[in-house]
Biopython code that builds the backbone (N, CA, C, O; Angstrom):
import numpy as np
from Bio.PDB.StructureBuilder import StructureBuilder

atoms = [
    (1, "MET", "N", (-2.060, -26.886, 1.514)),
    (1, "MET", "CA", (-1.652, -25.742, 2.323)),
    (1, "MET", "C", (-1.891, -24.451, 1.535)),
    (1, "MET", "O", (-1.919, -24.442, 0.305)),
    (2, "THR", "N", (-2.061, -23.375, 2.283)),
    (2, "THR", "CA", (-2.266, -22.073, 1.657)),
    (2, "THR", "C", (-1.262, -21.076, 2.213)),
    (2, "THR", "O", (-0.659, -21.286, 3.265)),
    (3, "LYS", "N", (-1.105, -19.994, 1.481)),
    (3, "LYS", "CA", (-0.294, -18.861, 1.928)),
    (3, "LYS", "C", (-1.134, -17.612, 1.786)),
    (3, "LYS", "O", (-1.944, -17.485, 0.868)),
    (4, "THR", "N", (-0.925, -16.691, 2.715)),
    (4, "THR", "CA", (-1.611, -15.408, 2.636)),
    (4, "THR", "C", (-0.632, -14.381, 2.112)),
    (4, "THR", "O", (0.475, -14.237, 2.632)),
    (5, "LEU", "N", (-1.048, -13.667, 1.079)),
    (5, "LEU", "CA", (-0.222, -12.640, 0.460)),
    (5, "LEU", "C", (-0.760, -11.260, 0.821)),
    (5, "LEU", "O", (-1.969, -11.029, 0.837)),
    (6, "TYR", "N", (0.162, -10.357, 1.109)),
    (6, "TYR", "CA", (-0.173, -8.950, 1.353)),
    (6, "TYR", "C", (-0.122, -8.247, 0.010)),
    (6, "TYR", "O", (0.815, -8.447, -0.763)),
    (7, "VAL", "N", (-1.122, -7.424, -0.273)),
    (7, "VAL", "CA", (-1.157, -6.647, -1.508)),
    (7, "VAL", "C", (-1.323, -5.184, -1.110)),
    (7, "VAL", "O", (-2.377, -4.779, -0.620)),
    (8, "GLY", "N", (-0.271, -4.397, -1.327)),
    (8, "GLY", "CA", (-0.296, -3.000, -0.934)),
    (8, "GLY", "C", (-0.340, -2.053, -2.119)),
    (8, "GLY", "O", (-0.037, -2.424, -3.253)),
    (9, "ASN", "N", (-0.722, -0.837, -1.828)),
    (9, "ASN", "CA", (-0.820, 0.255, -2.801)),
    (9, "ASN", "C", (-1.924, 0.003, -3.821)),
    (9, "ASN", "O", (-1.794, 0.343, -4.997)),
    (10, "LEU", "N", (-3.012, -0.598, -3.348)),
    (10, "LEU", "CA", (-4.161, -0.857, -4.220)),
    (10, "LEU", "C", (-4.884, 0.440, -4.556)),
    (10, "LEU", "O", (-4.937, 1.353, -3.733)),
    (11, "PRO", "N", (-5.442, 0.526, -5.765)),
    (11, "PRO", "CA", (-6.324, 1.666, -6.056)),
    (11, "PRO", "C", (-7.500, 1.644, -5.077)),
    (11, "PRO", "O", (-7.955, 0.575, -4.668)),
    (12, "TRP", "N", (-7.977, 2.807, -4.712)),
    (12, "TRP", "CA", (-9.033, 2.924, -3.698)),
    (12, "TRP", "C", (-10.330, 2.245, -4.102)),
    (12, "TRP", "O", (-11.132, 1.893, -3.237)),
    (13, "THR", "N", (-10.552, 2.054, -5.381)),
    (13, "THR", "CA", (-11.816, 1.497, -5.868)),
    (13, "THR", "C", (-11.801, -0.019, -6.025)),
    (13, "THR", "O", (-12.815, -0.594, -6.422)),
    (14, "VAL", "N", (-10.696, -0.683, -5.731)),
    (14, "VAL", "CA", (-10.596, -2.133, -5.927)),
    (14, "VAL", "C", (-11.504, -2.869, -4.947)),
    (14, "VAL", "O", (-11.535, -2.569, -3.753)),
    (15, "SER", "N", (-12.245, -3.844, -5.484)),
    (15, "SER", "CA", (-13.117, -4.678, -4.661)),
    (15, "SER", "C", (-12.467, -6.042, -4.440)),
    (15, "SER", "O", (-11.447, -6.364, -5.049)),
    (16, "GLU", "N", (-13.064, -6.825, -3.572)),
    (16, "GLU", "CA", (-12.561, -8.180, -3.348)),
    (16, "GLU", "C", (-12.679, -9.018, -4.612)),
    (16, "GLU", "O", (-11.816, -9.852, -4.882)),
    (17, "ASP", "N", (-13.742, -8.807, -5.395)),
    (17, "ASP", "CA", (-13.891, -9.533, -6.659)),
    (17, "ASP", "C", (-12.782, -9.161, -7.638)),
    (17, "ASP", "O", (-12.249, -10.027, -8.332)),
    (18, "ASP", "N", (-12.431, -7.868, -7.696)),
    (18, "ASP", "CA", (-11.337, -7.424, -8.563)),
    (18, "ASP", "C", (-10.030, -8.115, -8.169)),
    (18, "ASP", "O", (-9.268, -8.566, -9.025)),
    (19, "LEU", "N", (-9.789, -8.188, -6.877)),
    (19, "LEU", "CA", (-8.568, -8.807, -6.361)),
    (19, "LEU", "C", (-8.534, -10.299, -6.714)),
    (19, "LEU", "O", (-7.496, -10.823, -7.119)),
    (20, "THR", "N", (-9.661, -10.968, -6.561)),
    (20, "THR", "CA", (-9.751, -12.389, -6.917)),
    (20, "THR", "C", (-9.434, -12.590, -8.391)),
    (20, "THR", "O", (-8.657, -13.476, -8.747)),
    (21, "GLN", "N", (-10.030, -11.773, -9.247)),
    (21, "GLN", "CA", (-9.811, -11.905, -10.691)),
    (21, "GLN", "C", (-8.354, -11.678, -11.066)),
    (21, "GLN", "O", (-7.823, -12.382, -11.925)),
    (22, "ALA", "N", (-7.707, -10.718, -10.442)),
    (22, "ALA", "CA", (-6.308, -10.430, -10.747)),
    (22, "ALA", "C", (-5.399, -11.588, -10.357)),
    (22, "ALA", "O", (-4.466, -11.916, -11.090)),
    (23, "PHE", "N", (-5.660, -12.208, -9.215)),
    (23, "PHE", "CA", (-4.783, -13.261, -8.715)),
    (23, "PHE", "C", (-5.091, -14.640, -9.273)),
    (23, "PHE", "O", (-4.201, -15.488, -9.335)),
    (24, "GLN", "N", (-6.331, -14.884, -9.681)),
    (24, "GLN", "CA", (-6.670, -16.228, -10.148)),
    (24, "GLN", "C", (-6.001, -16.582, -11.472)),
    (24, "GLN", "O", (-6.020, -17.741, -11.888)),
    (25, "GLN", "N", (-5.415, -15.599, -12.128)),
    (25, "GLN", "CA", (-4.642, -15.874, -13.345)),
    (25, "GLN", "C", (-3.353, -16.616, -13.022)),
    (25, "GLN", "O", (-2.790, -17.292, -13.883)),
    (26, "TYR", "N", (-2.877, -16.493, -11.770)),
    (26, "TYR", "CA", (-1.572, -17.031, -11.385)),
    (26, "TYR", "C", (-1.636, -18.103, -10.311)),
    (26, "TYR", "O", (-0.694, -18.883, -10.172)),
    (27, "ALA", "N", (-2.720, -18.163, -9.546)),
    (27, "ALA", "CA", (-2.823, -19.110, -8.439)),
    (27, "ALA", "C", (-4.286, -19.389, -8.129)),
    (27, "ALA", "O", (-5.170, -18.605, -8.476)),
    (28, "THR", "N", (-4.523, -20.501, -7.479)),
    (28, "THR", "CA", (-5.870, -20.822, -7.017)),
    (28, "THR", "C", (-6.162, -19.958, -5.797)),
    (28, "THR", "O", (-5.489, -20.072, -4.773)),
    (29, "VAL", "N", (-7.170, -19.094, -5.908)),
    (29, "VAL", "CA", (-7.510, -18.164, -4.834)),
    (29, "VAL", "C", (-8.507, -18.825, -3.894)),
    (29, "VAL", "O", (-9.550, -19.324, -4.317)),
    (30, "VAL", "N", (-8.165, -18.819, -2.609)),
    (30, "VAL", "CA", (-9.032, -19.381, -1.575)),
    (30, "VAL", "C", (-9.936, -18.289, -1.011)),
    (30, "VAL", "O", (-11.131, -18.507, -0.812)),
    (31, "SER", "N", (-9.356, -17.103, -0.751)),
    (31, "SER", "CA", (-10.143, -15.986, -0.222)),
    (31, "SER", "C", (-9.407, -14.670, -0.483)),
    (31, "SER", "O", (-8.198, -14.652, -0.711)),
    (32, "THR", "N", (-10.157, -13.580, -0.445)),
    (32, "THR", "CA", (-9.579, -12.235, -0.564)),
    (32, "THR", "C", (-10.246, -11.329, 0.452)),
    (32, "THR", "O", (-11.383, -11.549, 0.868)),
    (33, "ARG", "N", (-9.498, -10.300, 0.839)),
    (33, "ARG", "CA", (-10.055, -9.303, 1.764)),
    (33, "ARG", "C", (-9.381, -7.966, 1.498)),
    (33, "ARG", "O", (-8.154, -7.867, 1.515)),
    (34, "VAL", "N", (-10.172, -6.955, 1.256)),
    (34, "VAL", "CA", (-9.672, -5.591, 1.130)),
    (34, "VAL", "C", (-9.886, -4.923, 2.480)),
    (34, "VAL", "O", (-11.007, -4.892, 2.987)),
    (35, "ALA", "N", (-8.815, -4.387, 3.065)),
    (35, "ALA", "CA", (-8.918, -3.727, 4.371)),
    (35, "ALA", "C", (-9.698, -2.427, 4.212)),
    (35, "ALA", "O", (-9.456, -1.647, 3.291)),
    (36, "THR", "N", (-10.635, -2.212, 5.125)),
    (36, "THR", "CA", (-11.445, -0.991, 5.080)),
    (36, "THR", "C", (-11.378, -0.258, 6.414)),
    (36, "THR", "O", (-11.138, -0.858, 7.461)),
    (37, "ASP", "N", (-11.594, 1.036, 6.352)),
    (37, "ASP", "CA", (-11.631, 1.867, 7.543)),
    (37, "ASP", "C", (-12.904, 1.540, 8.318)),
    (37, "ASP", "O", (-13.985, 1.463, 7.734)),
    (38, "ARG", "N", (-12.782, 1.350, 9.611)),
    (38, "ARG", "CA", (-13.932, 0.979, 10.441)),
    (38, "ARG", "C", (-15.013, 2.046, 10.462)),
    (38, "ARG", "O", (-16.202, 1.729, 10.502)),
    (39, "GLU", "N", (-14.610, 3.297, 10.435)),
    (39, "GLU", "CA", (-15.583, 4.381, 10.551)),
    (39, "GLU", "C", (-16.242, 4.739, 9.227)),
    (39, "GLU", "O", (-17.448, 4.986, 9.185)),
    (40, "THR", "N", (-15.461, 4.771, 8.133)),
    (40, "THR", "CA", (-16.007, 5.224, 6.858)),
    (40, "THR", "C", (-16.352, 4.097, 5.899)),
    (40, "THR", "O", (-17.138, 4.290, 4.972)),
    (41, "GLY", "N", (-15.770, 2.918, 6.112)),
    (41, "GLY", "CA", (-16.005, 1.804, 5.205)),
    (41, "GLY", "C", (-15.185, 1.886, 3.923)),
    (41, "GLY", "O", (-15.276, 0.998, 3.075)),
    (42, "ARG", "N", (-14.382, 2.944, 3.771)),
    (42, "ARG", "CA", (-13.555, 3.109, 2.568)),
    (42, "ARG", "C", (-12.335, 2.199, 2.633)),
    (42, "ARG", "O", (-11.855, 1.844, 3.710)),
    (43, "SER", "N", (-11.850, 1.833, 1.455)),
    (43, "SER", "CA", (-10.645, 1.018, 1.361)),
    (43, "SER", "C", (-9.475, 1.738, 2.013)),
    (43, "SER", "O", (-9.374, 2.964, 1.949)),
    (44, "ARG", "N", (-8.595, 0.971, 2.637)),
    (44, "ARG", "CA", (-7.378, 1.528, 3.227)),
    (44, "ARG", "C", (-6.195, 1.384, 2.270)),
    (44, "ARG", "O", (-5.073, 1.758, 2.610)),
    (45, "GLY", "N", (-6.444, 0.842, 1.067)),
    (45, "GLY", "CA", (-5.401, 0.764, 0.049)),
    (45, "GLY", "C", (-4.542, -0.487, 0.102)),
    (45, "GLY", "O", (-3.514, -0.567, -0.570)),
    (46, "PHE", "N", (-4.962, -1.471, 0.907)),
    (46, "PHE", "CA", (-4.243, -2.735, 0.922)),
    (46, "PHE", "C", (-5.213, -3.864, 1.203)),
    (46, "PHE", "O", (-6.346, -3.643, 1.630)),
    (47, "GLY", "N", (-4.748, -5.074, 0.957)),
    (47, "GLY", "CA", (-5.602, -6.227, 1.188)),
    (47, "GLY", "C", (-4.782, -7.491, 1.311)),
    (47, "GLY", "O", (-3.552, -7.460, 1.308)),
    (48, "PHE", "N", (-5.487, -8.606, 1.419)),
    (48, "PHE", "CA", (-4.848, -9.903, 1.590)),
    (48, "PHE", "C", (-5.515, -10.904, 0.661)),
    (48, "PHE", "O", (-6.732, -10.892, 0.476)),
    (49, "VAL", "N", (-4.698, -11.769, 0.082)),
    (49, "VAL", "CA", (-5.194, -12.821, -0.800)),
    (49, "VAL", "C", (-4.631, -14.140, -0.290)),
    (49, "VAL", "O", (-3.418, -14.291, -0.151)),
    (50, "GLU", "N", (-5.507, -15.085, -0.013)),
    (50, "GLU", "CA", (-5.076, -16.412, 0.402)),
    (50, "GLU", "C", (-5.088, -17.297, -0.831)),
    (50, "GLU", "O", (-6.117, -17.445, -1.490)),
    (51, "VAL", "N", (-3.925, -17.892, -1.142)),
    (51, "VAL", "CA", (-3.779, -18.714, -2.342)),
    (51, "VAL", "C", (-3.185, -20.066, -1.970)),
    (51, "VAL", "O", (-2.616, -20.234, -0.891)),
    (52, "GLU", "N", (-3.328, -21.036, -2.889)),
    (52, "GLU", "CA", (-2.690, -22.335, -2.704)),
    (52, "GLU", "C", (-1.182, -22.135, -2.715)),
    (52, "GLU", "O", (-0.653, -21.399, -3.548)),
    (53, "GLU", "N", (-0.496, -22.786, -1.794)),
    (53, "GLU", "CA", (0.932, -22.570, -1.576)),
    (53, "GLU", "C", (1.787, -22.811, -2.815)),
    (53, "GLU", "O", (2.749, -22.080, -3.049)),
    (54, "GLU", "N", (1.452, -23.824, -3.611)),
    (54, "GLU", "CA", (2.316, -24.175, -4.736)),
    (54, "GLU", "C", (2.398, -23.090, -5.806)),
    (54, "GLU", "O", (3.347, -23.087, -6.590)),
    (55, "ASN", "N", (1.444, -22.176, -5.864)),
    (55, "ASN", "CA", (1.479, -21.104, -6.861)),
    (55, "ASN", "C", (1.667, -19.723, -6.263)),
    (55, "ASN", "O", (1.603, -18.726, -6.982)),
    (56, "ALA", "N", (1.896, -19.646, -4.965)),
    (56, "ALA", "CA", (2.017, -18.346, -4.302)),
    (56, "ALA", "C", (3.171, -17.530, -4.880)),
    (56, "ALA", "O", (3.012, -16.340, -5.153)),
    (57, "GLN", "N", (4.323, -18.155, -5.067)),
    (57, "GLN", "CA", (5.481, -17.414, -5.571)),
    (57, "GLN", "C", (5.251, -16.917, -6.996)),
    (57, "GLN", "O", (5.709, -15.832, -7.355)),
    (58, "ALA", "N", (4.550, -17.696, -7.805)),
    (58, "ALA", "CA", (4.238, -17.270, -9.179)),
    (58, "ALA", "C", (3.379, -16.004, -9.160)),
    (58, "ALA", "O", (3.593, -15.094, -9.961)),
    (59, "ALA", "N", (2.412, -15.948, -8.247)),
    (59, "ALA", "CA", (1.561, -14.763, -8.125)),
    (59, "ALA", "C", (2.370, -13.557, -7.663)),
    (59, "ALA", "O", (2.186, -12.450, -8.170)),
    (60, "ILE", "N", (3.272, -13.772, -6.696)),
    (60, "ILE", "CA", (4.124, -12.680, -6.220)),
    (60, "ILE", "C", (4.998, -12.169, -7.354)),
    (60, "ILE", "O", (5.078, -10.963, -7.587)),
    (61, "ASP", "N", (5.656, -13.092, -8.065)),
    (61, "ASP", "CA", (6.550, -12.710, -9.166)),
    (61, "ASP", "C", (5.814, -11.947, -10.262)),
    (61, "ASP", "O", (6.349, -10.996, -10.832)),
    (62, "ALA", "N", (4.587, -12.369, -10.553)),
    (62, "ALA", "CA", (3.827, -11.744, -11.631)),
    (62, "ALA", "C", (3.266, -10.369, -11.259)),
    (62, "ALA", "O", (3.195, -9.481, -12.108)),
    (63, "LEU", "N", (2.871, -10.190, -10.008)),
    (63, "LEU", "CA", (2.129, -8.976, -9.652)),
    (63, "LEU", "C", (2.902, -7.949, -8.826)),
    (63, "LEU", "O", (2.505, -6.785, -8.778)),
    (64, "HIS", "N", (3.989, -8.347, -8.180)),
    (64, "HIS", "CA", (4.786, -7.366, -7.429)),
    (64, "HIS", "C", (5.427, -6.402, -8.428)),
    (64, "HIS", "O", (6.149, -6.823, -9.332)),
    (65, "GLY", "N", (5.163, -5.130, -8.260)),
    (65, "GLY", "CA", (5.698, -4.112, -9.157)),
    (65, "GLY", "C", (4.813, -3.831, -10.363)),
    (65, "GLY", "O", (5.105, -2.935, -11.156)),
    (66, "ALA", "N", (3.728, -4.598, -10.503)),
    (66, "ALA", "CA", (2.789, -4.359, -11.609)),
    (66, "ALA", "C", (1.994, -3.087, -11.348)),
    (66, "ALA", "O", (1.780, -2.710, -10.196)),
    (67, "GLU", "N", (1.561, -2.436, -12.400)),
    (67, "GLU", "CA", (0.762, -1.224, -12.270)),
    (67, "GLU", "C", (-0.711, -1.569, -12.363)),
    (67, "GLU", "O", (-1.130, -2.343, -13.224)),
    (68, "TRP", "N", (-1.494, -0.979, -11.458)),
    (68, "TRP", "CA", (-2.946, -1.188, -11.458)),
    (68, "TRP", "C", (-3.586, 0.146, -11.109)),
    (68, "TRP", "O", (-3.378, 0.672, -10.016)),
    (69, "GLY", "N", (-4.348, 0.683, -12.018)),
    (69, "GLY", "CA", (-5.027, 1.954, -11.776)),
    (69, "GLY", "C", (-4.067, 3.098, -11.509)),
    (69, "GLY", "O", (-4.375, 4.001, -10.730)),
    (70, "GLY", "N", (-2.889, 3.067, -12.157)),
    (70, "GLY", "CA", (-1.905, 4.124, -11.972)),
    (70, "GLY", "C", (-1.058, 3.978, -10.718)),
    (70, "GLY", "O", (-0.286, 4.876, -10.384)),
    (71, "ARG", "N", (-1.196, 2.854, -10.019)),
    (71, "ARG", "CA", (-0.422, 2.618, -8.787)),
    (71, "ARG", "C", (0.413, 1.355, -8.948)),
    (71, "ARG", "O", (-0.028, 0.384, -9.563)),
    (72, "VAL", "N", (1.612, 1.373, -8.395)),
    (72, "VAL", "CA", (2.511, 0.220, -8.465)),
    (72, "VAL", "C", (2.279, -0.660, -7.239)),
    (72, "VAL", "O", (2.449, -0.221, -6.101)),
    (73, "LEU", "N", (1.888, -1.911, -7.492)),
    (73, "LEU", "CA", (1.540, -2.831, -6.408)),
    (73, "LEU", "C", (2.758, -3.353, -5.657)),
    (73, "LEU", "O", (3.837, -3.531, -6.222)),
    (74, "THR", "N", (2.551, -3.588, -4.385)),
    (74, "THR", "CA", (3.499, -4.309, -3.541)),
    (74, "THR", "C", (2.823, -5.631, -3.198)),
    (74, "THR", "O", (1.738, -5.646, -2.617)),
    (75, "VAL", "N", (3.457, -6.727, -3.554)),
    (75, "VAL", "CA", (2.898, -8.042, -3.255)),
    (75, "VAL", "C", (3.992, -8.883, -2.618)),
    (75, "VAL", "O", (5.062, -9.069, -3.199)),
    (76, "ASN", "N", (3.720, -9.388, -1.423)),
    (76, "ASN", "CA", (4.660, -10.284, -0.760)),
    (76, "ASN", "C", (3.909, -11.174, 0.217)),
    (76, "ASN", "O", (2.710, -11.004, 0.440)),
    (77, "GLU", "N", (4.634, -12.127, 0.794)),
    (77, "GLU", "CA", (4.002, -13.007, 1.761)),
    (77, "GLU", "C", (3.663, -12.198, 3.009)),
    (77, "GLU", "O", (4.501, -11.468, 3.538)),
    (78, "ALA", "N", (2.433, -12.338, 3.465)),
    (78, "ALA", "CA", (1.983, -11.598, 4.644)),
    (78, "ALA", "C", (2.721, -12.092, 5.883)),
    (78, "ALA", "O", (2.977, -13.286, 6.038)),
    (79, "ARG", "N", (3.054, -11.159, 6.754)),
    (79, "ARG", "CA", (3.671, -11.520, 8.032)),
    (79, "ARG", "C", (2.571, -11.882, 9.014)),
    (79, "ARG", "O", (1.458, -11.363, 8.925)),
    (80, "PRO", "N", (2.879, -12.771, 9.950)),
    (80, "PRO", "CA", (1.870, -13.116, 10.961)),
    (80, "PRO", "C", (1.467, -11.879, 11.760)),
    (80, "PRO", "O", (2.289, -11.005, 12.034)),
    (81, "ARG", "N", (0.214, -11.823, 12.119)),
    (81, "ARG", "CA", (-0.295, -10.706, 12.904)),
    (81, "ARG", "C", (0.285, -10.776, 14.314)),
    (81, "ARG", "O", (0.312, -11.841, 14.932)),
    (82, "THR", "N", (0.743, -9.640, 14.811)),
    (82, "THR", "CA", (1.284, -9.609, 16.170)),
    (82, "THR", "C", (0.217, -9.098, 17.123)),
    (82, "THR", "O", (-0.607, -8.253, 16.773)),
    (83, "GLU", "N", (0.254, -9.623, 18.314)),
    (83, "GLU", "CA", (-0.699, -9.185, 19.335)),
    (83, "GLU", "C", (-0.297, -7.802, 19.829)),
    (83, "GLU", "O", (0.879, -7.538, 20.076)),
    (84, "ARG", "N", (-1.283, -6.924, 19.971)),
    (84, "ARG", "CA", (-1.041, -5.586, 20.514)),
    (84, "ARG", "C", (-1.768, -5.480, 21.838)),
    (84, "ARG", "O", (-2.854, -6.036, 22.002)),
    (85, "PRO", "N", (-1.173, -4.767, 22.786)),
    (85, "PRO", "CA", (-1.872, -4.565, 24.059)),
    (85, "PRO", "C", (-3.184, -3.803, 23.833)),
    (85, "PRO", "O", (-3.296, -3.029, 22.883)),
    (86, "ALA", "N", (-4.138, -4.015, 24.676)),
    (86, "ALA", "CA", (-5.418, -3.320, 24.574)),
    (86, "ALA", "C", (-5.189, -1.816, 24.557)),
    (86, "ALA", "O", (-4.439, -1.280, 25.373)),
    (87, "GLY", "N", (-5.837, -1.152, 23.628)),
    (87, "GLY", "CA", (-5.721, 0.303, 23.541)),
    (87, "GLY", "C", (-4.512, 0.771, 22.760)),
    (87, "GLY", "O", (-4.294, 1.977, 22.640)),
    (88, "ALA", "N", (-3.723, -0.138, 22.226)),
    (88, "ALA", "CA", (-2.536, 0.271, 21.471)),
    (88, "ALA", "C", (-2.960, 1.067, 20.253)),
    (88, "ALA", "O", (-3.928, 0.718, 19.577)),
    (89, "GLY", "N", (-2.240, 2.124, 19.979)),
    (89, "GLY", "CA", (-2.536, 2.948, 18.818)),
    (89, "GLY", "C", (-3.585, 4.008, 19.066)),
    (89, "GLY", "O", (-3.889, 4.795, 18.170)),
    (90, "ARG", "N", (-4.124, 4.043, 20.220)),
    (90, "ARG", "CA", (-5.132, 5.065, 20.528)),
    (90, "ARG", "C", (-4.549, 6.029, 21.544)),
    (90, "ARG", "O", (-3.838, 5.628, 22.465)),
    (91, "SER", "N", (-4.854, 7.282, 21.366)),
    (91, "SER", "CA", (-4.346, 8.276, 22.318)),
    (91, "SER", "C", (-5.124, 8.172, 23.623)),
    (91, "SER", "O", (-6.280, 7.749, 23.640)),
    (92, "GLN", "N", (-4.493, 8.551, 24.681)),
    (92, "GLN", "CA", (-5.115, 8.528, 25.998)),
    (92, "GLN", "C", (-5.499, 9.953, 26.385)),
    (92, "GLN", "O", (-4.878, 10.908, 25.917)),
    (93, "GLY", "N", (-6.484, 10.103, 27.208)),
    (93, "GLY", "CA", (-6.844, 11.415, 27.714)),
    (93, "GLY", "C", (-7.952, 12.099, 26.941)),
    (93, "GLY", "O", (-8.267, 13.258, 27.207)),
    (94, "GLY", "N", (-8.550, 11.397, 25.985)),
    (94, "GLY", "CA", (-9.701, 11.951, 25.300)),
    (94, "GLY", "C", (-9.390, 13.032, 24.284)),
    (94, "GLY", "O", (-10.298, 13.728, 23.830)),
    (95, "SER", "N", (-8.145, 13.186, 23.922)),
    (95, "SER", "CA", (-7.782, 14.195, 22.938)),
    (95, "SER", "C", (-7.043, 13.539, 21.793)),
    (95, "SER", "O", (-6.301, 12.579, 22.003)),
    (96, "ARG", "N", (-7.230, 14.035, 20.597)),
    (96, "ARG", "CA", (-6.508, 13.466, 19.465)),
    (96, "ARG", "C", (-5.059, 13.918, 19.446)),
    (96, "ARG", "O", (-4.321, 13.559, 18.529)),
    (97, "PHE", "N", (-4.633, 14.689, 20.426)),
    (97, "PHE", "CA", (-3.252, 15.172, 20.505)),
    (97, "PHE", "C", (-2.489, 14.451, 21.605)),
    (97, "PHE", "O", (-1.647, 15.051, 22.273)),
    (98, "GLY", "N", (-2.782, 13.148, 21.802)),
    (98, "GLY", "CA", (-2.020, 12.352, 22.754)),
    (98, "GLY", "C", (-2.233, 12.743, 24.211)),
    (98, "GLY", "O", (-1.323, 12.579, 25.023)),
    (99, "GLY", "N", (-3.381, 13.242, 24.554)),
    (99, "GLY", "CA", (-3.656, 13.569, 25.939)),
    (99, "GLY", "C", (-3.417, 15.029, 26.276)),
    (99, "GLY", "O", (-3.893, 15.513, 27.303)),
    (100, "ARG", "N", (-2.688, 15.734, 25.429)),
    (100, "ARG", "CA", (-2.448, 17.165, 25.700)),
    (100, "ARG", "C", (-3.660, 17.962, 25.253)),
    (100, "ARG", "O", (-4.229, 17.703, 24.192)),
    (101, "ARG", "N", (-4.033, 18.887, 26.028)),
    (101, "ARG", "CA", (-5.143, 19.781, 25.649)),
    (101, "ARG", "C", (-4.551, 21.002, 24.978)),
    (101, "ARG", "O", (-3.552, 21.556, 25.436)),
    (102, "MET", "N", (-5.163, 21.407, 23.913)),
    (102, "MET", "CA", (-4.634, 22.560, 23.169)),
    (102, "MET", "C", (-5.640, 23.675, 23.176)),
    (102, "MET", "O", (-5.390, 24.736, 22.604)),
]
sb = StructureBuilder()
sb.init_structure("model")
sb.init_model(0)
sb.init_chain("A")
sb.init_seg("    ")
for serial, (resi, resn, name, xyz) in enumerate(atoms, 1):
    if name == "N":
        sb.init_residue(resn, " ", resi, " ")
    sb.init_atom(name, np.array(xyz, "f"), 0.0, 1.0, " ", f" {name:<3s}", serial, name[0])
structure = sb.get_structure()
C-alpha cells in the first residue's frame, strides 16, 4: 500500500527530482509531482509525494517543519480530492471582478 503526502511551502525552484531525493532518505518513493500553474508552467509552491505506507510517518516526522531554501516545509498526509462543480473557482460574466464591470 502507498500513501500520498502533501508537501507545502516548497521553494519555487524545486523539481520533482529534488523532491524524490529529499524523501527517499526516509521512505520508498513511488512518485512525485510538483503542482504548476496551467498558464505559466511555474511551480505553485506545493507538491505531492507517494510513498510506501510503512515509512510514510517517518518521512512526515523528519521533514515537517524542516527548512528548505529558506522556507519551512509543511508535510502531512494528503486529503482526498473533492469533486467541484463545473466552473467552480472561476468568475462568471467575463470579468475578473466576479461579473461586475468596472
